SETOR-92230 format. One record per residue (C-alpha): residue number from 1; residue in three letters; x negated, y negated, z. Coordinates in pm, whole numbers. Example, Ala and Ser with C-alpha at 12.3 -4.5 7.8 and 13.67 -1.06 7.14 Angstrom:
2
1,ALA,-1230,450,780
2,SER,-1367,106,714
END
This chain:
201
1,UNK,856,4895,-2840
2,UNK,787,4999,-2483
3,UNK,428,4878,-2516
4,UNK,546,4535,-2637
5,UNK,796,4512,-2352
6,UNK,528,4607,-2100
7,UNK,297,4339,-2241
8,UNK,578,4084,-2226
9,UNK,648,4165,-1861
10,UNK,278,4136,-1790
11,UNK,272,3788,-1946
12,UNK,575,3683,-1742
13,UNK,418,3814,-1421
14,UNK,91,3636,-1496
15,UNK,255,3300,-1572
16,UNK,472,3328,-1262
17,UNK,173,3415,-1044
18,UNK,-36,3127,-1178
19,UNK,253,2885,-1123
20,UNK,307,3016,-768
21,UNK,-65,2988,-692
22,UNK,-66,2630,-819
23,UNK,230,2561,-591
24,UNK,19,2672,-296
25,UNK,91,3045,-263
26,UNK,-221,3217,-138
27,UNK,-42,3552,-170
28,UNK,10,3495,-543
29,UNK,-351,3391,-582
30,UNK,-464,3702,-398
31,UNK,-251,3922,-623
32,UNK,-404,3760,-931
33,UNK,-752,3824,-801
34,UNK,-672,4186,-714
35,UNK,-543,4231,-1068
36,UNK,-886,4137,-1207
37,UNK,-1103,4302,-941
38,UNK,-1196,4611,-1147
39,UNK,-1263,4396,-1454
40,UNK,-1503,4174,-1257
41,UNK,-1668,4472,-1086
42,UNK,-1754,4620,-1425
43,UNK,-1908,4292,-1540
44,UNK,-2102,4248,-1216
45,UNK,-2237,4604,-1238
46,UNK,-2352,4538,-1595
47,UNK,-2501,4194,-1536
48,UNK,-2681,4238,-1203
49,UNK,-3053,4274,-1274
50,UNK,-3208,4599,-1155
51,UNK,-3435,4417,-909
52,UNK,-3130,4267,-735
53,UNK,-2917,4578,-696
54,UNK,-3090,4681,-375
55,UNK,-3027,4338,-227
56,UNK,-2673,4258,-338
57,UNK,-2395,4480,-471
58,UNK,-2141,4421,-745
59,UNK,-1861,4410,-486
60,UNK,-2049,4135,-298
61,UNK,-2069,3922,-612
62,UNK,-1697,3975,-679
63,UNK,-1602,3880,-323
64,UNK,-1813,3565,-348
65,UNK,-1649,3489,-682
66,UNK,-1301,3521,-532
67,UNK,-1383,3291,-242
68,UNK,-1527,3027,-476
69,UNK,-1233,3067,-716
70,UNK,-995,3015,-424
71,UNK,-1163,2685,-345
72,UNK,-1193,2577,-709
73,UNK,-851,2694,-833
74,UNK,-711,2338,-854
75,UNK,-969,2273,-1127
76,UNK,-843,2560,-1341
77,UNK,-618,2414,-1611
78,UNK,-557,2723,-1824
79,UNK,-236,2923,-1839
80,UNK,-300,3248,-2023
81,UNK,-448,3570,-1893
82,UNK,-743,3531,-2130
83,UNK,-818,3183,-1993
84,UNK,-808,3299,-1632
85,UNK,-1026,3600,-1707
86,UNK,-1277,3378,-1885
87,UNK,-1279,3132,-1592
88,UNK,-1333,3406,-1333
89,UNK,-1597,3569,-1552
90,UNK,-1787,3241,-1579
91,UNK,-1784,3193,-1201
92,UNK,-1905,3550,-1153
93,UNK,-2186,3513,-1408
94,UNK,-2294,3189,-1241
95,UNK,-2301,3371,-907
96,UNK,-2519,3644,-1059
97,UNK,-2748,3375,-1200
98,UNK,-2763,3194,-866
99,UNK,-2842,3518,-684
100,UNK,-3126,3582,-927
101,UNK,-3256,3227,-883
102,UNK,-3244,3262,-504
103,UNK,-3434,3589,-524
104,UNK,-3692,3441,-762
105,UNK,-3725,3132,-544
106,UNK,-3788,3344,-235
107,UNK,-4060,3542,-413
108,UNK,-4229,3228,-540
109,UNK,-4196,3054,-205
110,UNK,-4359,3352,-37
111,UNK,-4641,3352,-292
112,UNK,-4685,2981,-363
113,UNK,-4480,2805,-93
114,UNK,-4317,2587,-360
115,UNK,-3936,2548,-323
116,UNK,-3718,2549,-634
117,UNK,-3376,2388,-646
118,UNK,-3081,2608,-740
119,UNK,-2835,2472,-994
120,UNK,-2470,2423,-883
121,UNK,-2185,2640,-1002
122,UNK,-1997,2560,-1321
123,UNK,-1653,2668,-1434
124,UNK,-1531,2762,-1781
125,UNK,-1192,2591,-1804
126,UNK,-1192,2286,-1580
127,UNK,-1029,1947,-1557
128,UNK,-1303,1682,-1598
129,UNK,-1119,1431,-1380
130,UNK,-917,1572,-1088
131,UNK,-550,1485,-1100
132,UNK,-376,1351,-785
133,UNK,-184,1678,-750
134,UNK,-511,1872,-775
135,UNK,-671,1654,-509
136,UNK,-378,1717,-275
137,UNK,-397,2089,-347
138,UNK,-773,2088,-284
139,UNK,-724,1916,51
140,UNK,-454,2165,144
141,UNK,-680,2451,37
142,UNK,-968,2323,251
143,UNK,-739,2286,552
144,UNK,-603,2638,501
145,UNK,-953,2786,472
146,UNK,-1069,2597,782
147,UNK,-768,2723,979
148,UNK,-827,3080,867
149,UNK,-1197,3049,947
150,UNK,-1108,2934,1298
151,UNK,-913,3257,1350
152,UNK,-1209,3475,1257
153,UNK,-1443,3629,1514
154,UNK,-1751,3421,1579
155,UNK,-1990,3655,1395
156,UNK,-1761,3650,1090
157,UNK,-1747,3270,1088
158,UNK,-2122,3242,1128
159,UNK,-2212,3483,850
160,UNK,-1972,3312,604
161,UNK,-2113,2970,691
162,UNK,-2471,3085,642
163,UNK,-2427,3299,333
164,UNK,-2144,3129,142
165,UNK,-2154,2766,246
166,UNK,-2528,2724,312
167,UNK,-2620,2972,34
168,UNK,-2881,3158,234
169,UNK,-3009,3498,125
170,UNK,-2909,3807,321
171,UNK,-3267,3830,445
172,UNK,-3245,3477,588
173,UNK,-2900,3541,734
174,UNK,-3022,3864,889
175,UNK,-3314,3691,1056
176,UNK,-3087,3424,1207
177,UNK,-2835,3684,1327
178,UNK,-3099,3931,1448
179,UNK,-2985,4192,1195
180,UNK,-3134,4364,896
181,UNK,-3056,4220,552
182,UNK,-2830,4518,477
183,UNK,-2643,4479,808
184,UNK,-2595,4109,730
185,UNK,-2459,4199,385
186,UNK,-2210,4448,533
187,UNK,-2101,4195,796
188,UNK,-2052,3927,529
189,UNK,-1846,4166,314
190,UNK,-1615,4247,606
191,UNK,-1589,3879,696
192,UNK,-1491,3776,340
193,UNK,-1234,4055,320
194,UNK,-1085,3942,652
195,UNK,-1080,3578,539
196,UNK,-900,3667,215
197,UNK,-641,3867,413
198,UNK,-589,3571,643
199,UNK,-536,3346,341
200,UNK,-286,3590,189
201,UNK,-88,3593,510
END
């Protein structure tokens, strides 16, 4: 009985949090993401190819997934915990795939100097045509992210722009910022964590 009651409360909390996030609460969205952090970390650790683990960590992939999910949340049309987990998992797996494609592209470019296009992200449960309310939410989300970005230190803003928005590798970001690839990765991780805190607040 206590197990059923606990599950019922969990369902209520989840539905409330999704509704609050859809209404524009970044705090509710952040709590939802924190709830699934360990779940996504386990998947990232399992799915990251061995040749990528020295270049990008599971926590990096999860942070990138949360930032993309924050931007794309208006497109999520599910309601249940299973639907949200599947949506986040799909974004994460696409990020792993993109990271592998970037790494492969860099190796081939270095060997053959032939660029390869990287496919865009895809979600699992999405609305094919954005609704007016979703468009308004998306615009509000972009404004909020831009405002929070403006409050970040310059090096944080720059590393997010290069890595997340321009999709550069950590090696490329490091060269532009006069840092090693590992130092660029650590800076990006701190910057994303700071940005998510700013959004929560």
